[in-house]
VOMAR-541754 format. One record per atom (N, C-alpha, C): y, z, x; atom name; residue number from 1. Coordinates in Angstrom, 3 decimals, padded with zeros to 6 digits. Each point is the difference from the previous one (the first is absolute). Layout:
BEGIN
<pt y="Y" z="Z" x="X" atom="CA" n="NUM"/>
...
//
This chain:
BEGIN
<pt y="033.746" z="-013.000" x="-013.518" atom="N" n="1"/>
<pt y="-001.131" z="-000.686" x="000.585" atom="CA" n="1"/>
<pt y="-000.829" z="000.955" x="000.843" atom="C" n="1"/>
<pt y="000.642" z="000.767" x="000.875" atom="N" n="2"/>
<pt y="-000.740" z="000.942" x="000.834" atom="CA" n="2"/>
<pt y="-000.704" z="001.048" x="-000.845" atom="C" n="2"/>
<pt y="000.693" z="000.469" x="-001.022" atom="N" n="3"/>
<pt y="-000.608" z="001.016" x="-000.853" atom="CA" n="3"/>
<pt y="-001.261" z="-000.525" x="-000.660" atom="C" n="3"/>
<pt y="-000.005" z="-001.232" x="-000.453" atom="N" n="4"/>
<pt y="-001.175" z="-000.547" x="-000.669" atom="CA" n="4"/>
<pt y="-001.177" z="-000.144" x="000.964" atom="C" n="4"/>
<pt y="000.280" z="-000.334" x="001.267" atom="N" n="5"/>
<pt y="-001.077" z="-000.091" x="000.992" atom="CA" n="5"/>
<pt y="-000.573" z="001.387" x="000.274" atom="C" n="5"/>
<pt y="000.875" z="000.981" x="000.171" atom="N" n="6"/>
<pt y="-000.452" z="001.370" x="000.232" atom="CA" n="6"/>
<pt y="-000.775" z="000.513" x="-001.212" atom="C" n="6"/>
<pt y="000.503" z="-000.302" x="-001.176" atom="N" n="7"/>
<pt y="-000.673" z="000.440" x="-001.224" atom="CA" n="7"/>
<pt y="-001.375" z="-000.640" x="-000.142" atom="C" n="7"/>
<pt y="-000.169" z="-001.189" x="000.513" atom="N" n="8"/>
<pt y="-001.285" z="-000.687" x="-000.064" atom="CA" n="8"/>
<pt y="-000.960" z="000.492" x="001.084" atom="C" n="8"/>
<pt y="000.497" z="000.171" x="001.200" atom="N" n="9"/>
<pt y="-000.848" z="000.337" x="001.141" atom="CA" n="9"/>
<pt y="-000.448" z="001.460" x="-000.016" atom="C" n="9"/>
<pt y="000.855" z="000.899" x="-000.402" atom="N" n="10"/>
<pt y="-000.325" z="001.431" x="000.039" atom="CA" n="10"/>
<pt y="-001.258" z="000.342" x="-000.790" atom="C" n="10"/>
<pt y="-000.150" z="-000.433" x="-001.250" atom="N" n="11"/>
<pt y="-001.233" z="000.316" x="-000.720" atom="CA" n="11"/>
<pt y="-001.247" z="-000.599" x="000.658" atom="C" n="11"/>
<pt y="000.145" z="-001.168" x="000.594" atom="N" n="12"/>
<pt y="-001.142" z="-000.617" x="000.678" atom="CA" n="12"/>
<pt y="-000.420" z="000.813" x="001.220" atom="C" n="12"/>
<pt y="000.960" z="000.485" x="000.759" atom="N" n="13"/>
<pt y="-000.310" z="000.832" x="001.162" atom="CA" n="13"/>
<pt y="-000.634" z="001.323" x="-000.422" atom="C" n="13"/>
<pt y="000.502" z="000.586" x="-001.052" atom="N" n="14"/>
<pt y="-000.575" z="001.255" x="-000.493" atom="CA" n="14"/>
<pt y="-001.432" z="-000.208" x="-000.487" atom="C" n="14"/>
<pt y="-000.248" z="-001.093" x="-000.678" atom="N" n="15"/>
<pt y="-001.355" z="-000.291" x="-000.477" atom="CA" n="15"/>
<pt y="-000.938" z="-000.232" x="001.173" atom="C" n="15"/>
<pt y="000.457" z="-000.701" x="001.008" atom="N" n="16"/>
<pt y="-000.840" z="-000.257" x="001.178" atom="CA" n="16"/>
<pt y="-000.317" z="001.284" x="000.732" atom="C" n="16"/>
<pt y="000.965" z="000.898" x="000.132" atom="N" n="17"/>
<pt y="-000.275" z="001.258" x="000.698" atom="CA" n="17"/>
<pt y="-000.928" z="000.882" x="-000.816" atom="C" n="17"/>
<pt y="000.109" z="-000.048" x="-001.319" atom="N" n="18"/>
<pt y="-000.913" z="000.785" x="-000.836" atom="CA" n="18"/>
<pt y="-001.424" z="-000.520" x="000.131" atom="C" n="18"/>
<pt y="-000.165" z="-001.300" x="000.053" atom="N" n="19"/>
<pt y="-001.328" z="-000.572" x="000.184" atom="CA" n="19"/>
<pt y="-000.554" z="000.332" x="001.374" atom="C" n="19"/>
<pt y="000.845" z="-000.017" x="001.018" atom="N" n="20"/>
<pt y="-000.466" z="000.265" x="001.357" atom="CA" n="20"/>
<pt y="-000.545" z="001.413" x="000.125" atom="C" n="20"/>
<pt y="000.529" z="000.945" x="-000.751" atom="N" n="21"/>
<pt y="-000.488" z="001.369" x="000.068" atom="CA" n="21"/>
<pt y="-001.413" z="000.116" x="-000.569" atom="C" n="21"/>
<pt y="-000.401" z="-000.928" x="-000.810" atom="N" n="22"/>
<pt y="-001.328" z="000.036" x="-000.587" atom="CA" n="22"/>
<pt y="-001.056" z="-000.581" x="000.930" atom="C" n="22"/>
<pt y="000.406" z="-000.729" x="001.016" atom="N" n="23"/>
<pt y="-000.955" z="-000.621" x="000.905" atom="CA" n="23"/>
<pt y="-000.466" z="001.025" x="001.017" atom="C" n="23"/>
<pt y="-001.254" z="-000.081" x="000.366" atom="N" n="24"/>
<pt y="-000.531" z="000.861" x="001.041" atom="CA" n="24"/>
<pt y="-000.359" z="-000.842" x="001.214" atom="C" n="24"/>
<pt y="000.435" z="000.430" x="001.143" atom="N" n="25"/>
<pt y="-000.304" z="-000.686" x="001.249" atom="CA" n="25"/>
<pt y="-000.429" z="001.031" x="001.032" atom="C" n="25"/>
<pt y="-001.027" z="-000.311" x="000.748" atom="N" n="26"/>
<pt y="-000.454" z="000.889" x="001.065" atom="CA" n="26"/>
<pt y="-000.541" z="-000.818" x="001.162" atom="C" n="26"/>
<pt y="000.030" z="000.603" x="001.172" atom="N" n="27"/>
<pt y="-000.684" z="-000.558" x="001.160" atom="CA" n="27"/>
<pt y="-000.414" z="001.153" x="000.896" atom="C" n="27"/>
<pt y="-001.109" z="-000.193" x="000.705" atom="N" n="28"/>
<pt y="-000.453" z="000.988" x="000.971" atom="CA" n="28"/>
<pt y="000.888" z="-000.150" x="001.228" atom="C" n="28"/>
<pt y="000.764" z="001.033" x="000.281" atom="N" n="29"/>
<pt y="000.981" z="-000.077" x="001.078" atom="CA" n="29"/>
<pt y="000.317" z="001.398" x="000.489" atom="C" n="29"/>
<pt y="000.190" z="000.140" x="001.287" atom="N" n="30"/>
<pt y="000.467" z="001.251" x="000.577" atom="CA" n="30"/>
<pt y="000.924" z="-000.319" x="001.161" atom="C" n="30"/>
<pt y="000.373" z="000.997" x="000.779" atom="N" n="31"/>
<pt y="000.985" z="-000.222" x="001.066" atom="CA" n="31"/>
<pt y="-000.496" z="-000.928" x="001.102" atom="C" n="31"/>
<pt y="-001.300" z="-000.229" x="000.085" atom="N" n="32"/>
<pt y="-000.527" z="-000.891" x="001.029" atom="CA" n="32"/>
<pt y="-000.092" z="-001.448" x="-000.473" atom="C" n="32"/>
<pt y="000.204" z="-000.242" x="-001.273" atom="N" n="33"/>
<pt y="-000.037" z="-001.373" x="-000.507" atom="CA" n="33"/>
<pt y="-000.596" z="-000.085" x="-001.388" atom="C" n="33"/>
<pt y="-000.295" z="-001.208" x="-000.415" atom="N" n="34"/>
<pt y="-000.629" z="-000.183" x="-001.306" atom="CA" n="34"/>
<pt y="-001.389" z="-000.592" x="000.183" atom="C" n="34"/>
<pt y="-000.851" z="000.324" x="-000.944" atom="N" n="35"/>
<pt y="-001.415" z="-000.363" x="000.070" atom="CA" n="35"/>
<pt y="-000.313" z="-000.943" x="-001.152" atom="C" n="35"/>
<pt y="000.123" z="-001.296" x="000.260" atom="N" n="36"/>
<pt y="-000.142" z="-000.994" x="-001.058" atom="CA" n="36"/>
<pt y="-001.408" z="-000.040" x="-000.583" atom="C" n="36"/>
<pt y="-001.019" z="000.134" x="000.848" atom="N" n="37"/>
<pt y="-001.385" z="-000.008" x="-000.506" atom="CA" n="37"/>
<pt y="-000.246" z="001.185" x="-000.919" atom="C" n="37"/>
<pt y="000.503" z="001.169" x="000.380" atom="N" n="38"/>
<pt y="-000.164" z="001.191" x="-000.835" atom="CA" n="38"/>
<pt y="000.735" z="-000.179" x="-001.322" atom="C" n="38"/>
<pt y="001.197" z="-000.568" x="000.067" atom="N" n="39"/>
<pt y="000.780" z="-000.217" x="-001.220" atom="CA" n="39"/>
<pt y="-000.761" z="-000.895" x="-000.968" atom="C" n="39"/>
<pt y="-000.587" z="-001.067" x="000.523" atom="N" n="40"/>
<pt y="-000.758" z="-000.913" x="-000.859" atom="CA" n="40"/>
<pt y="-001.196" z="000.710" x="-000.625" atom="C" n="40"/>
<pt y="-000.746" z="000.758" x="000.798" atom="N" n="41"/>
<pt y="-001.177" z="000.710" x="-000.537" atom="CA" n="41"/>
<pt y="000.394" z="001.045" x="-001.038" atom="C" n="41"/>
<pt y="001.025" z="000.768" x="000.305" atom="N" n="42"/>
<pt y="000.418" z="001.050" x="-000.937" atom="CA" n="42"/>
<pt y="000.573" z="-000.591" x="-001.287" atom="C" n="42"/>
<pt y="000.628" z="-001.142" x="000.102" atom="N" n="43"/>
<pt y="000.519" z="-000.669" x="-001.190" atom="CA" n="43"/>
<pt y="-001.146" z="-000.429" x="-000.904" atom="C" n="43"/>
<pt y="-001.037" z="-000.552" x="000.610" atom="N" n="44"/>
<pt y="-001.154" z="-000.445" x="-000.787" atom="CA" n="44"/>
<pt y="-000.760" z="001.171" x="-000.612" atom="C" n="44"/>
<pt y="000.196" z="001.204" x="000.543" atom="N" n="45"/>
<pt y="-000.690" z="001.182" x="-000.529" atom="CA" n="45"/>
<pt y="000.772" z="000.671" x="-001.132" atom="C" n="45"/>
<pt y="001.217" z="-000.472" x="-000.299" atom="N" n="46"/>
<pt y="000.746" z="000.555" x="-001.126" atom="CA" n="46"/>
<pt y="-000.782" z="-000.273" x="-001.289" atom="C" n="46"/>
<pt y="-000.054" z="000.979" x="-000.868" atom="N" n="47"/>
<pt y="-000.824" z="-000.128" x="-001.202" atom="CA" n="47"/>
<pt y="000.776" z="-000.598" x="-001.170" atom="C" n="47"/>
<pt y="000.557" z="-001.178" x="000.234" atom="N" n="48"/>
<pt y="000.617" z="-000.751" x="-001.084" atom="CA" n="48"/>
<pt y="-000.006" z="-001.476" x="000.373" atom="C" n="48"/>
<pt y="000.132" z="-000.822" x="-000.985" atom="N" n="49"/>
<pt y="-000.123" z="-001.448" x="000.209" atom="CA" n="49"/>
<pt y="001.298" z="-000.639" x="000.477" atom="C" n="49"/>
<pt y="001.073" z="000.757" x="000.059" atom="N" n="50"/>
<pt y="001.300" z="-000.599" x="000.276" atom="CA" n="50"/>
<pt y="000.477" z="000.156" x="001.431" atom="C" n="50"/>
<pt y="-000.708" z="000.770" x="000.816" atom="N" n="51"/>
<pt y="000.405" z="000.148" x="001.398" atom="CA" n="51"/>
<pt y="-000.302" z="-001.289" x="000.749" atom="C" n="51"/>
<pt y="000.936" z="-000.391" x="000.832" atom="N" n="52"/>
<pt y="-000.129" z="-001.273" x="000.725" atom="CA" n="52"/>
<pt y="000.472" z="000.183" x="001.434" atom="C" n="52"/>
<pt y="-000.830" z="-000.435" x="000.947" atom="N" n="53"/>
<pt y="000.380" z="000.046" x="001.410" atom="CA" n="53"/>
<pt y="000.732" z="-001.284" x="000.364" atom="C" n="53"/>
<pt y="001.157" z="000.145" x="000.609" atom="N" n="54"/>
<pt y="000.784" z="-001.137" x="000.469" atom="CA" n="54"/>
<pt y="-000.288" z="-000.184" x="001.486" atom="C" n="54"/>
<pt y="-000.781" z="-000.998" x="000.329" atom="N" n="55"/>
<pt y="-000.393" z="-000.228" x="001.380" atom="CA" n="55"/>
<pt y="000.998" z="-000.809" x="000.800" atom="C" n="55"/>
<pt y="001.161" z="-000.255" x="-000.565" atom="N" n="56"/>
<pt y="001.019" z="-000.733" x="000.740" atom="CA" n="56"/>
<pt y="000.714" z="000.949" x="000.957" atom="C" n="56"/>
<pt y="001.240" z="-000.246" x="000.323" atom="N" n="57"/>
<pt y="000.674" z="000.823" x="000.994" atom="CA" n="57"/>
<pt y="000.256" z="001.430" x="-000.449" atom="C" n="57"/>
<pt y="-000.071" z="000.308" x="-001.278" atom="N" n="58"/>
<pt y="000.301" z="001.366" x="-000.437" atom="CA" n="58"/>
<pt y="-001.209" z="000.930" x="000.068" atom="C" n="58"/>
<pt y="-001.187" z="-000.534" x="-000.104" atom="N" n="59"/>
<pt y="-001.237" z="000.802" x="000.090" atom="CA" n="59"/>
<pt y="000.126" z="001.302" x="-000.790" atom="C" n="59"/>
<pt y="000.179" z="-000.132" x="-001.303" atom="N" n="60"/>
<pt y="000.127" z="001.182" x="-000.842" atom="CA" n="60"/>
<pt y="-000.881" z="-000.140" x="-001.225" atom="C" n="60"/>
<pt y="-000.280" z="001.144" x="-000.599" atom="N" n="61"/>
<pt y="-000.720" z="000.045" x="-001.261" atom="CA" n="61"/>
<pt y="001.035" z="000.204" x="-001.099" atom="C" n="61"/>
<pt y="-000.032" z="-000.845" x="-001.010" atom="N" n="62"/>
<pt y="000.963" z="000.090" x="-001.098" atom="CA" n="62"/>
<pt y="-000.740" z="000.072" x="-001.324" atom="C" n="62"/>
<pt y="000.643" z="000.660" x="-000.936" atom="N" n="63"/>
<pt y="-000.530" z="000.062" x="-001.350" atom="CA" n="63"/>
<pt y="001.170" z="-000.118" x="-000.969" atom="C" n="63"/>
<pt y="000.188" z="-001.155" x="-000.624" atom="N" n="64"/>
<pt y="001.134" z="-000.189" x="-000.888" atom="CA" n="64"/>
<pt y="-000.164" z="000.634" x="-001.382" atom="C" n="64"/>
<pt y="-001.200" z="000.486" x="-000.322" atom="N" n="65"/>
<pt y="-000.263" z="000.547" x="-001.327" atom="CA" n="65"/>
<pt y="-000.046" z="001.535" x="000.020" atom="C" n="65"/>
<pt y="-000.845" z="000.558" x="000.832" atom="N" n="66"/>
<pt y="-000.141" z="001.454" x="000.115" atom="CA" n="66"/>
<pt y="000.462" z="000.450" x="001.379" atom="C" n="66"/>
<pt y="000.381" z="001.246" x="000.097" atom="N" n="67"/>
<pt y="000.335" z="000.543" x="001.314" atom="CA" n="67"/>
<pt y="-001.279" z="000.152" x="000.815" atom="C" n="67"/>
<pt y="000.122" z="-000.211" x="001.280" atom="N" n="68"/>
<pt y="-001.121" z="000.244" x="000.903" atom="CA" n="68"/>
<pt y="-000.138" z="001.504" x="000.174" atom="C" n="68"/>
<pt y="-001.230" z="000.482" x="000.056" atom="N" n="69"/>
<pt y="-000.260" z="001.415" x="000.262" atom="CA" n="69"/>
<pt y="000.352" z="000.273" x="001.462" atom="C" n="69"/>
<pt y="001.218" z="000.489" x="000.232" atom="N" n="70"/>
<pt y="000.488" z="000.210" x="001.364" atom="CA" n="70"/>
<pt y="-000.895" z="000.939" x="000.798" atom="C" n="70"/>
<pt y="-000.404" z="001.095" x="-000.625" atom="N" n="71"/>
<pt y="-000.849" z="000.973" x="000.702" atom="CA" n="71"/>
<pt y="-001.353" z="-000.601" x="000.342" atom="C" n="71"/>
<pt y="-000.582" z="-000.719" x="-000.937" atom="N" n="72"/>
<pt y="-001.285" z="-000.640" x="000.249" atom="CA" n="72"/>
<pt y="000.102" z="-001.086" x="001.052" atom="C" n="72"/>
<pt y="001.088" z="-000.749" x="-000.031" atom="N" n="73"/>
<pt y="000.196" z="-001.056" x="000.982" atom="CA" n="73"/>
<pt y="000.158" z="000.601" x="001.390" atom="C" n="73"/>
<pt y="000.794" z="001.049" x="000.110" atom="N" n="74"/>
<pt y="000.186" z="000.653" x="001.306" atom="CA" n="74"/>
<pt y="-001.307" z="000.590" x="000.507" atom="C" n="74"/>
<pt y="-000.770" z="000.631" x="-000.877" atom="N" n="75"/>
<pt y="-001.298" z="000.554" x="000.404" atom="CA" n="75"/>
<pt y="-000.919" z="-001.098" x="000.520" atom="C" n="75"/>
<pt y="000.032" z="-001.163" x="-000.644" atom="N" n="76"/>
<pt y="-000.800" z="-001.135" x="000.441" atom="CA" n="76"/>
<pt y="000.425" z="-000.436" x="001.405" atom="C" n="76"/>
<pt y="001.303" z="-000.081" x="000.225" atom="N" n="77"/>
<pt y="000.505" z="-000.390" x="001.321" atom="CA" n="77"/>
<pt y="-000.421" z="001.006" x="001.071" atom="C" n="77"/>
<pt y="000.130" z="001.283" x="-000.309" atom="N" n="78"/>
<pt y="-000.360" z="001.049" x="000.950" atom="CA" n="78"/>
<pt y="-001.499" z="-000.015" x="000.284" atom="C" n="78"/>
<pt y="-000.800" z="-000.229" x="-001.028" atom="N" n="79"/>
<pt y="-001.456" z="-000.077" x="000.200" atom="CA" n="79"/>
<pt y="-000.381" z="-001.113" x="000.959" atom="C" n="79"/>
<pt y="000.803" z="-001.017" x="000.076" atom="N" n="80"/>
<pt y="-000.303" z="-001.142" x="000.874" atom="CA" n="80"/>
<pt y="000.586" z="000.154" x="001.392" atom="C" n="80"/>
<pt y="000.883" z="000.979" x="000.223" atom="N" n="81"/>
<pt y="000.512" z="000.246" x="001.335" atom="CA" n="81"/>
<pt y="001.502" z="-000.055" x="000.155" atom="C" n="81"/>
<pt y="000.719" z="-000.418" x="-001.042" atom="N" n="82"/>
<pt y="001.474" z="000.040" x="000.065" atom="CA" n="82"/>
<pt y="000.430" z="001.447" x="-000.227" atom="C" n="82"/>
<pt y="001.216" z="000.292" x="000.355" atom="N" n="83"/>
<pt y="000.504" z="001.366" x="-000.202" atom="CA" n="83"/>
<pt y="000.755" z="000.150" x="-001.297" atom="C" n="83"/>
<pt y="000.017" z="-001.036" x="-000.821" atom="N" n="84"/>
<pt y="000.692" z="000.093" x="-001.276" atom="CA" n="84"/>
<pt y="000.236" z="-001.347" x="-000.630" atom="C" n="84"/>
<pt y="000.788" z="000.017" x="-001.057" atom="N" n="85"/>
<pt y="000.340" z="-001.224" x="-000.724" atom="CA" n="85"/>
<pt y="001.488" z="000.046" x="-000.323" atom="C" n="85"/>
<pt y="000.571" z="-001.153" x="-000.186" atom="N" n="86"/>
<pt y="001.384" z="-000.126" x="-000.429" atom="CA" n="86"/>
<pt y="-000.017" z="-000.654" x="-001.369" atom="C" n="86"/>
<pt y="000.495" z="000.713" x="-000.994" atom="N" n="87"/>
<pt y="000.026" z="-000.520" x="-001.371" atom="CA" n="87"/>
<pt y="001.423" z="000.032" x="-000.533" atom="C" n="87"/>
<pt y="000.342" z="-001.006" x="-000.772" atom="N" n="88"/>
<pt y="001.321" z="-000.066" x="-000.614" atom="CA" n="88"/>
<pt y="-000.077" z="-000.687" x="-001.331" atom="C" n="88"/>
//
């Protein structure tokens, strides 16, 4: 019984982690805090239709289809006054 549960769950966990690596998430953030307004603006400036700003408690830019341009996103944050971006 335990083996069948492990055999069922393991492939599902591996598939979920593989999908998670394809997602791009970024926010304008540095050691002094996070900049939600900058994150929203920089997310809207991404040159693809799939980037989405989450204005709830996470305040992040996500793209479930393409990776976010980390360098471009960070440059956008810095141009607005943050000292960097956090992307994962």
